[in-house]
C-alpha distance (Angstrom), angle and dihedral (degrees) to the residues before:
residue distance angle dihedral
M1 . . .
H2 3.80 . .
I3 3.81 106.7 .
I4 3.80 130.6 -176.8
I5 3.80 121.4 -157.2
I6 3.79 123.0 -166.1
G7 3.79 114.0 -154.6
C8 3.79 127.6 30.6
G9 3.78 98.0 -147.2
R10 3.78 120.3 125.3
V11 3.81 93.1 -70.4
G12 3.80 96.0 44.1
A13 3.79 94.5 44.6
R14 3.79 92.5 49.1
L15 3.80 92.3 46.8
A16 3.81 93.1 47.3
S17 3.80 91.8 49.0
L18 3.81 92.7 49.7
L19 3.81 93.3 48.3
S20 3.80 92.9 46.0
R21 3.79 90.7 49.3
A22 3.81 88.5 52.7
G23 3.80 90.1 57.7
H24 3.80 101.1 -103.2
S25 3.79 124.7 140.8
V26 3.81 103.2 -109.4
V27 3.80 132.5 -173.8
I28 3.79 118.9 -175.7
I29 3.81 123.5 -165.6
D30 3.79 128.3 -160.9
R31 3.80 133.1 155.7
A32 3.83 92.2 -137.1
P33 3.83 114.9 70.7
G34 3.79 91.1 -157.1
A35 3.81 91.3 61.2
F36 3.79 91.2 76.2
R37 3.81 89.4 70.3
R38 3.81 86.0 80.7
L39 3.81 91.3 67.8
D40 3.80 119.8 100.5
R41 3.78 115.4 -101.6
S42 3.79 87.1 -118.4
F43 3.83 92.4 62.2
K44 3.80 108.6 126.8
G45 3.79 100.1 177.9
A46 3.79 131.8 99.8
K47 3.80 125.8 -86.2
I48 3.79 121.4 -151.0
V49 3.79 124.7 -171.7
G50 3.78 108.9 -145.4
V51 3.78 149.1 86.5
G52 3.79 113.1 -60.1
F53 3.80 96.4 -134.5
D54 3.83 94.5 48.5
R55 3.80 103.9 114.7
K56 3.81 93.1 -148.0
V57 3.79 89.9 53.1
L58 3.80 90.3 48.9
L59 3.80 91.8 48.7
D60 3.82 90.0 49.1
A61 3.80 86.4 53.5
G62 3.81 90.7 53.3
I63 3.79 100.6 -109.3
D64 3.81 90.1 156.7
R65 3.81 88.6 66.6
A66 3.79 100.5 29.4
D67 3.79 120.1 132.5
A68 3.78 92.3 -163.1
L69 3.79 142.2 4.1
A70 3.80 129.2 -161.0
T71 3.79 118.5 -168.7
V72 3.79 108.1 -164.8
S73 3.79 104.5 156.5
S74 3.80 119.9 138.7
G75 3.81 92.4 -107.1
D76 3.81 120.5 83.9
N77 3.81 91.6 -160.4
T78 3.80 92.6 53.4
N79 3.78 91.6 47.2
F80 3.79 91.9 49.6
V81 3.81 93.9 50.1
V82 3.80 93.5 46.3
A83 3.80 93.0 46.6
S84 3.81 91.5 48.0
I85 3.81 91.9 51.3
A86 3.80 91.4 48.0
V87 3.82 93.4 50.1
E88 3.79 102.6 36.4
D89 3.81 103.5 32.8
Y90 3.80 104.9 28.5
H91 3.81 101.5 23.5
V92 3.80 93.4 -136.5
P93 3.84 104.6 -170.0
R94 3.81 96.9 -135.6
V95 3.79 122.2 32.7
V96 3.81 123.7 171.4
A97 3.79 123.9 -178.0
R98 3.78 130.2 -167.1
I99 3.79 114.8 -137.4
A100 3.77 132.9 -175.8
D101 3.81 96.7 -170.5
P102 3.83 108.6 68.8
L103 3.82 90.6 -163.5
R104 3.80 88.1 72.8
A105 3.80 93.5 58.3
E106 3.81 94.1 91.0
M107 3.81 91.5 51.6
Y108 3.80 90.6 53.4
S109 3.79 91.1 45.5
R110 3.80 92.2 56.3
L111 3.80 88.2 58.1
G112 3.79 92.0 49.8
I113 3.81 92.9 -110.8
T114 3.79 117.9 145.9
T115 3.79 111.3 -134.2
I116 3.78 133.9 -155.7
S117 3.79 114.8 -159.6
A118 3.79 119.0 -176.2
T119 3.80 87.6 -168.9
L120 3.80 93.2 58.4
W121 3.79 94.8 40.1
A122 3.79 93.8 48.6
S123 3.80 94.7 45.9
A124 3.82 91.6 48.8
R125 3.81 91.4 47.2
I126 3.81 93.5 48.3
H127 3.80 88.9 47.6
D128 3.82 89.4 54.9
L129 3.79 93.4 47.5
I130 3.79 90.1 52.1
V131 3.80 102.5 41.1
S132 3.82 103.0 19.3
P133 3.82 108.1 34.5
D134 3.81 91.5 145.1
L135 3.81 93.4 57.6
H136 3.80 115.4 76.3
N137 3.80 110.1 -139.2
V138 3.80 109.4 -149.4
L139 3.80 101.7 170.2
T140 3.80 142.0 12.9
V141 3.80 114.9 -151.7
G142 3.79 127.6 -153.5
S143 3.79 115.3 -19.9
A144 3.82 91.4 -17.6
D145 3.82 88.8 -69.8
V146 3.81 95.7 127.5
Q147 3.80 128.3 36.1
L148 3.80 125.5 -159.3
Y149 3.82 115.6 -149.6
E150 3.79 132.6 -170.6
F151 3.81 121.7 -160.3
E152 3.79 143.6 139.5
V153 3.78 114.2 -91.2
P154 3.82 110.3 -97.8
V155 3.81 116.4 -116.4
R156 3.80 89.8 -116.3
L157 3.84 90.5 63.9
V158 3.81 98.2 47.2
G159 3.80 108.0 118.5
R160 3.79 92.8 17.8
T161 3.79 124.7 108.0
V162 3.79 135.1 -108.1
S163 3.80 89.0 -111.0
Q164 3.82 88.2 68.1
L165 3.79 90.2 59.5
T166 3.80 95.0 45.5
L167 3.78 131.3 96.0
P168 3.82 111.9 177.4
A169 3.81 111.1 -111.8
E170 3.83 90.3 -1.8
V171 3.82 112.9 58.8
S172 3.80 127.8 14.9
V173 3.81 134.8 170.2
V174 3.80 104.0 -128.5
A175 3.81 101.0 -178.6
I176 3.80 144.1 -11.1
T177 3.79 126.9 -144.2
R178 3.79 112.0 -153.8
K179 3.80 123.8 177.3
G180 3.80 90.1 -17.8
R181 3.80 96.3 -49.6
G182 3.78 124.4 104.2
F183 3.79 128.1 -147.9
I184 3.79 140.6 167.3
P185 3.80 108.8 -112.3
V186 3.79 130.8 -144.4
L187 3.78 123.3 -136.8
G188 3.80 90.9 -95.0
S189 3.82 95.0 52.6
S190 3.81 112.3 119.5
F191 3.78 125.2 -135.6
E192 3.79 117.6 -120.4
P193 3.82 129.7 -161.9
Y194 3.82 113.9 -76.0
D195 3.81 94.1 13.7
R196 3.80 111.8 152.6
L197 3.78 112.4 -141.4
L198 3.77 131.0 -153.4
V199 3.79 106.7 -156.5
A200 3.81 129.8 -178.3
A201 3.80 118.3 -151.1
Q202 3.77 135.0 176.0
T203 3.79 107.3 -114.1
G204 3.79 89.9 -119.3
S205 3.81 91.2 53.6
I206 3.80 98.8 54.2
G207 3.80 89.8 103.6
K208 3.80 89.8 56.6
L209 3.81 90.6 49.3
R210 3.80 90.7 51.9
A211 3.80 90.5 49.9
M212 3.82 91.2 51.3
L213 3.80 89.5 51.0
G214 3.80 91.8 47.9
L215 3.79 93.0 -116.5
P216 3.81 121.9 145.4
D217 3.79 119.0 -109.3
């Protein structure tokens, strides 16, 4: 894949180094020449000094043939402009933008831009550690809208069915691991002792999930 990264801060440098190590064609752009010192010595991609939303800079980076673009600079405005150009003008198939202000997430979403917000992720994770320490959060989806939890089936649910741990559009059992083997259950699947469940829940429905599991709020 040919991948362009805007911003060679700690996130951008780490991402660029990982992608280069995996064999991808990587171009990283930053306005500060000294920023490239953060890259691993093994980095084999190209480095361009310039402003990320400068169209000439983007064309020099190969945006017209890019498979993906990640804009992870420290400025939300810069990331929004770059992501918009990539999506609307060059139709880059995969565009990911870093944002600090979670209120902008909906605006990005309307443009079809995937966002990563440390603010949203951290607040959702801290929330879980405070109110749901007995549920192991393994993944946050979207702008922290959906949480994926893994846990052993409670004794109270053994012998009951997946339908009894399902709330349409709120809580869903995604997979069950039983005796080392995983499978996707149907609503009529029964829980057995020591099953490990992978359950998706809307962030606003975590309280309902806890109640269904018999866990205190």
